[in-house]
N, C-alpha and C positions, 0 to 999 in steps of 0.2 A: 208910493210916489217916487219917481226917479228925479234926482237933482243933478244928474250928469248925462252926457251923451250916451245913447244906446241905439243899436241898429234896430230899425222898426220891424224888420222881418223876424229877427230873433224875439222881439217883444210879442209880436202877434202869434208866432209859432207856438209859444208856451201859454198863450191866453186861452182860458176856457170860454169866456164871454167877451164880446167887444161891443161897447156903447159909443155912439158918435152922433153929432148933429149932422155934419156934412163933410167930415174930413176925408181926404184922399186915402187915409189909412183904412177906412171902411171898404173901399174898393180892393185894397191889397189884402184885407182879411178874407174877402170873398175868393180871391185868387188862391189863397191858402186853404180854402175849404171851410172857412168859418161862415156863420150866418149872423152878421152884426145886427144889433138893435139900433135903428136909425130914427132920429127925432126931427130931422130936417128933410130937405128935398133934393139930395144930390142925384147925379145922373144915374147912379147904380141902384137907386131905390125903385121899388115898384115893379120889379121884374121877377119876383118870387125867390130872390136870392138873399133877402134880408127880412128882418122883422120890422115892419114899418109902422110908425106911430101916426102917419098921415096917409091919406088916400091919394092915388094917382090915376084919375079916370082915363087919361089917354094911354097909359102904360098897361095894356091889357094882356100882352103876351107873357108867357113864362119862358125865360131863357135859361140856358145852361151857362155856367161860368165861362166856358170856351166861347160861346156866342157873344156874351157881354165883352169879354176881352178883345175879341176880333173887331167888334164895332168901335170900342173906345181907343184901341191902340193900333189898329191896322187900317180899317176902312175910313175912319173919321179924320185922323190927323194927316199932315204931310210932314215927312221927316227929311232932314237936311244933313248932308255929309260935308263938314267944313274943310276936310282935307282935300276933297275933290271938287268942292264948290258946285254941288249938284244935289238934286233931290235923290233920296235913296229909300231903301226898305228899313223897316223896324230892326231887322237883324243887324244891319250895318251900324245903327245907332247903339244897339246893345253892345256890340263888339267895342265900339269907341268908349262907351261908358265903363265897360269892364277894364279896359286898359288904363283909363284915367283913375279909376277907383284903386286899382292895384298900385299905381304909382304913388297915390296919396297915402295909402296904408303903409307902404314900405319906406317912403321918403320923408314923412312929415316930422320925424324926430331928428332929421339930419343924419349925416354919415361921417365917420372918421375913416378915411381911406388910406391904407398902408401899402407900401411897396408898389406904388403906381408910378410908372415911368413918366418923365416930364412931358413927352410928346403926347401922352394919352390924357393928360389931366384936364384940359379944357373940355374935351368930349365927355369925360366922366362927370365934370361939374355941370355941364349942360344936361346930361342924361338924368342925373339923380338929384339935381339941385333946384327943381322947380318950386318946392315947398319949404325947404330949409337948406342951410349951408352945408357944403361938402368941404371938409378940411383934409389936408394931406400931411403925411408924415412917414417915418421909417420904422418907428417902434411903438408898441402897445404900452402906454403908460397909464394904466388904470383908467382907460377912457370910458366915459359914461354913456356915450351914444352908441348906436349900432356900428359895428366894425366890419369893413369890407377889405379883403385882400384881392389883388390879382391872383388868380387861382394857382399859377405856377410858383408863386412866391409864398403861398399860405403855409403855415405850419400844419403838417399832416395830422398831428394829434388834436388840434383845436376843433371843437364842435360848437363853439359859441360865436362863430363868425360866419359871414357870407362870402363865398368865393365868387368872383366875377370873371367872366371869360367871354371871348368872341362867340357869337352864335353861329347860325347855319346859313343865313342869308346876308350878304353884305357886298358893298362895292369894294374896289381895291383899296387897301388900307383898312383902318378901323371903320366899321360900317354903322348902320342904324339899328343894330340889334345886339343885345348882351344877354347872357344867362346869369342868373343870380341863384346860387345853390347853398343852402344852409346845412345840407347833409354831407356833400362831397363835391364832386364835379363829374360831368358826364363822361369824360375821357379816362377816368381812373376807375377801373373795375375792381381794384383792391378794396374799395369801400363802396357802400351803397350811395346813390345819389338821388336827388329829388326827381330827376328824369326817370330813373328806374321805378320809383314809387308812382309817378304819374302814369307810366305805361301800364303798370299792373292795375292801377285804379280805374283806367279807362278801357279795359278789355271789352266792356259792354257799353258802347256809346249809345246815346239817345239819337233819334232820327235826325234832329237838327245838327247834332255834332258830326254825324256821318256826312251829311250834306256839306257842311262847312269844310270838312277835311277833303272831301272829293272835289269841291270847287277849287281849293288851293292846289291840289294835285294837278288838276286840269290846267290851271293858270301857269303853274311852273313848267309843265310840259310844253304848252303853247308858246310861252314867252322865252323859253330857253335860258332861264336864270339858273346860275350855279353859284357856289360860294365865292369864287374869284371873278366870275363874269369876264373871263379873258377871251378875246376873239383869237382865232388861229387859222392855220392853213388847212385846206382839204387834203386828205390822203386817200389815194386809190388803194383799195383792198381787194383781195380775191373773193370770189363768190362761191367757190367750189370746195371749201374746206372750213371746218369750225375755226373761229377766230377768238382768241383769248386776249383780253386787255389787262395788262399788269400795271397797277397804279403805284408809281414811286412816291416815297414820302421823305420828309425831313427826318433823318435817322436819330437826331438828338431831341426830337419832339417828345413831350411828356407822354403822349398817348402810346408811343412805342416802348418807352422805358417802363411804363406801368402796365401796359395792356397786351404785351406779347410774352410768350415763354420760350419758344424755340426759334421761330423765324423773326429776326430782329433787324435785318438789313435788306436793302433793295436787291442786292445780289443774291442773298439767300432766297428771297421770294421768287426771283426769276428761276433759280435752280429748281425749286420745288415745283413750280408750274410746268417747266419743261420736262421734269422727270415724270409728272403725272400725265402729260400730253405730248409724247415724243413726236407724233406725226402731225400735230395741228399747227396752225399759224399763230404765232405769239407776237403781240404788239406791246412795247414798253413805253409808258408815258411818264417821264420824269416830273417831279414836283416843280411848280413855277418858281419857288424861292431858290431851288437848287439850279434849275435850268437857266433862268433869266439873269440872276445877279450873283449867284454863288454865295448866297447869304448863309446857308446852313449846310450841315453834313448830309451826304447821301449821293454824291456824284459817283457814277460808275463810268470807268473808262469805256470809250466807244467799242474798242476791239473786244473787251471783256463782255460787255452787254450783248454784243452780237453773237457771242458763242451760244447764247440761250434764247435770244429774241430774234425774230425775223426782221423787224423794223423798230427803230427808236423814233417815237412820234414827238420830236421836239417841235414846239410852237404849233401843235395841232389843236384844233377845236375839239374839246372833250365831248361835247354833245353830238358832234358829227361822228365821232368814234362810237358813241353809244348806239347810233343808228345802224351801225354795220357789224358790231361784235356780238358774239353769243353769250360770253361770260366775262364778268369782271372779277379780278383777283386782287385782294388788298390785305394788308396787315390790319390797319385800324382806320384808314382814311375815311373822311366824311363823304368822299366820292362814292363810296359804297351805298350810303344812304340816298344820294342823288340817283344812283343807278336803280335802286329799288323803286323809287318814285316813278321812274320811267319804265318799269316793268321788266327789268333785266335780272338775269340770274347772277347772284353775287356769292363769291366764295371768300370767307374771311380766314385769316391765319393768326389772328389775335382775338381780342375781345372788345371790339368797338361797341358803342352804346346800342346799335341796332342789331347786334348779334344775340342769339339765344332766345329769340321770340318766335322762331319757326318760319321766318321770312328769308333766311339766307342759309347757305351750306357752311357750317362752322367747323373748321379744322383746328382751331386754337382751344385753349382752356377757358370755358365760359363759366362765370360764377353760378353756383348752384341755386342762388336766390332768384335767378331769372328762370322761374319755373312756370311761367304763364305763356299761353299762345296768344299772339296779338295779330290783328289784321293790319294791313297797310294803313287803313284809315286811323286805327288806334295809334300806330307809330307816328304818323304825321300830326295827328291832333296833339299828342303829348309833346312832340319835339318842336313843332312850329307854332302852336297856339298856346298851350298851357304852361310850358317851361320858360320860354324867353320873355324878355321885355323889349319893346320897340319904341323908338324915339324918332319923331319927324323933324329933321333939321330945318325944314322950311317954316313950320309953324312953332317949332321949339316946344314941343309938348309930347306926352306919351300918346301912342297910337297903336292900333291893332296891326297884326301881320299883313292884312290886306292892303293897308296903306303903304307899307314898306315895299310890297310886291309892285304896287302901282308906281312908286318912285323908281324902282329898278327897271320896270318896263319902259318908263319914260326917260331912263338914264338921267334921273334928276337927283342923284346923290353924288357927292364929291368923289372924284377918282384920283387918288393920290399916286398910284402907280409905283414903279420900282424905286424911285427916288426916296419916297417917305419910308419904304420898307428898309432901304439901306440905312437911312437916318435912325430908324428905330433899332436896328441891329447894332449900330455904332453906339447908341446910347446905352444899350444893354451891356456892351463890352466895356464901356467906360464907367458904368455904374459902380463896379466894385472898387477900383482904385480911387475914384473921384466922387465923393458923396454929393457934390453939387447937383449932379444930374437927377438925384432922387429926393432932393429937399422939397 
């Protein structure tokens, strides 16, 4: 007898025999391949899938468990998606339930959040505080609840904490997606991360997982969603020569500090690409934080950049550039992942999370533990479905990735733009001399 909560699936999985009058657990036992003994008249009895103590004259067919499941869970009910206010398929409801279950499992004990900047705290409280309180501080004082750090501020040696970081789909500013990693963090190849573990664990996807990943890939391609979702100008490009797009980055970003060995600056990257392709057309795209507001390191003087690039694509639409270039070159930028989603050839000069799986040409030093070959569907499933958590700011609850894509398609997430990014940078600069900003 159990006197505490236990997951019914775990209980049924380990059971040799299942006895019930009419409990729904009898149906779940059949799904798991058990043959329960049934003393009542539930809907799942009488079809040859249970030992029945009663007779059911009308139920004369012998069904497979797949047929029973299809009738009870697909054909008979109507399912409703509360995020989109419309009827939906069972798969949509399962994705919603999965997101909400994960939020409950991870958040029900509350969180002690350390080294979280002031401007991020309301969002963190909303995101993780549905079931218990999130408290903020600067130091770990023998805290008894789960501990989270903003990833860039986390002690590298700690393995008993969760690192939180922006995800891969967002509006300008802090978006509706965060990753939570108890092993490391995705942009740091010096340690393993949960993302690496998930990629290796999903190299053989089920058919439903493949379909879900392909649906997401198709939606992202059609809706033209990127991490920053910045609109830009159209640039006319030549059609009679190979075109290489070089992606500029913020040079003091942790992904470059931790994820590159030889090529560590935008200028070095340009030099390497030009040296490898002396006669081709090279297009350089600066990073938005460097280009628009000068918030971070990485600016290349125009005359210097044009010694190696044919065009500097300031304020250009990145997806428009994808449509016209042959190859994307990057140190560690997430733009490389977006390019892979859109079927482009990607060359990496560092060790971004998507390198080392056989999908890109990798010229940097890739960790030897990335020893599996992954499909694009595997990479997308791990990176956009299994790894991050999503939060719908309209309904203020956990949601699946599909809901966040819908919100981005509808432009229904807040767009904070350059101003909030300037404020966030100023708070970072003031945080060290003035502890008020991080209390």
